[in-house]
C-alpha positions as CSV (number, residue, x, y, z in Angstrom):
1,X,-1.9,0.9,-14.2
2,X,-3.5,0.3,-17.5
3,X,-7.2,-0.7,-17.6
4,X,-8.4,-3.1,-20.3
5,X,-10.6,-1.9,-23.1
6,X,-13.6,-3.7,-21.5
7,X,-13.3,-1.8,-18.2
8,X,-16.8,-0.4,-17.3
9,X,-16.2,3.1,-15.9
10,X,-19.9,3.7,-15.4
11,X,-20.4,0.6,-13.3
12,X,-17.2,1.3,-11.3
13,X,-18.5,4.8,-10.6
14,X,-21.6,3.6,-9.0
15,X,-19.7,2.6,-5.9
16,X,-18.3,6.2,-5.4
17,X,-20.5,8.8,-3.7
18,X,-19.8,11.3,-6.4
19,X,-21.3,8.8,-8.9
20,X,-18.3,8.7,-11.3
21,X,-14.6,7.9,-11.5
22,X,-12.6,11.1,-11.3
23,X,-10.1,12.1,-13.9
24,X,-6.7,13.8,-13.8
25,X,-8.6,16.9,-14.8
26,X,-10.5,16.9,-11.5
27,X,-7.3,16.8,-9.5
28,X,-5.8,19.5,-11.8
29,X,-8.7,21.8,-11.1
30,X,-8.2,21.5,-7.4
31,X,-4.5,22.2,-7.8
32,X,-5.2,25.3,-9.8
33,X,-7.7,26.5,-7.2
34,X,-5.1,26.0,-4.4
35,X,-2.5,27.8,-6.4
36,X,-4.8,30.8,-7.0
37,X,-5.6,33.8,-4.9
38,X,-9.1,32.4,-4.3
39,X,-7.6,29.9,-1.8
40,X,-5.5,32.4,0.1
41,X,-7.4,31.8,3.4
42,X,-6.9,28.1,3.2
43,X,-4.0,27.3,5.5
44,X,-2.7,23.9,6.8
45,X,-5.5,21.7,5.5
46,X,-5.5,18.2,4.1
47,X,-7.8,18.3,1.1
48,X,-8.9,14.9,-0.1
49,X,-10.0,14.7,-3.8
50,X,-11.5,11.2,-4.0
51,X,-15.2,11.7,-4.9
52,X,-16.2,11.0,-1.3
53,X,-14.7,7.5,-1.0
54,X,-12.8,8.0,2.3
55,X,-16.0,9.6,3.8
56,X,-18.0,6.4,3.4
57,X,-15.2,3.8,3.9
58,X,-15.9,3.3,7.6
59,X,-19.5,2.8,6.9
60,X,-19.1,0.1,4.3
61,X,-16.8,-2.4,5.9
62,X,-13.9,-3.9,4.0
63,X,-13.0,-1.4,1.3
64,X,-12.0,-4.3,-1.0
65,X,-15.4,-5.9,-0.9
66,X,-18.3,-5.1,-3.2
67,X,-20.7,-2.4,-1.8
68,X,-24.4,-2.3,-2.3
69,X,-24.9,1.3,-1.3
70,X,-26.4,3.6,-4.0
71,X,-24.6,6.9,-4.5
72,X,-24.4,9.4,-7.3
73,X,-27.4,11.3,-8.7
74,X,-29.5,10.9,-5.5
75,X,-26.6,11.9,-3.2
76,X,-28.0,15.4,-2.8
77,X,-31.6,16.3,-2.3
78,X,-33.4,17.6,-5.3
79,X,-33.7,21.0,-3.7
80,X,-30.0,21.2,-3.1
81,X,-29.3,20.1,-6.7
82,X,-31.6,22.9,-8.0
83,X,-30.2,25.7,-5.8
84,X,-26.6,24.6,-5.8
85,X,-26.4,24.6,-2.0
């Protein structure tokens, strides 16, 4: 799928809990992690790399409709953002 030059990535990202549209690089980083020794204890899991969209889908009704929920920078508490936890 090719997006037009007028596609607003920032506006589209507001409807995603992570606050932005992911890139192929985001998926590649997950693949590299899973292929590394750092993931050696992860066995038989389904890992979803979608910025949190499937997490909130049941809460927002028809996934094709416009959502008014605000996600992104306020998704984590300011304390969690500072400490990284």
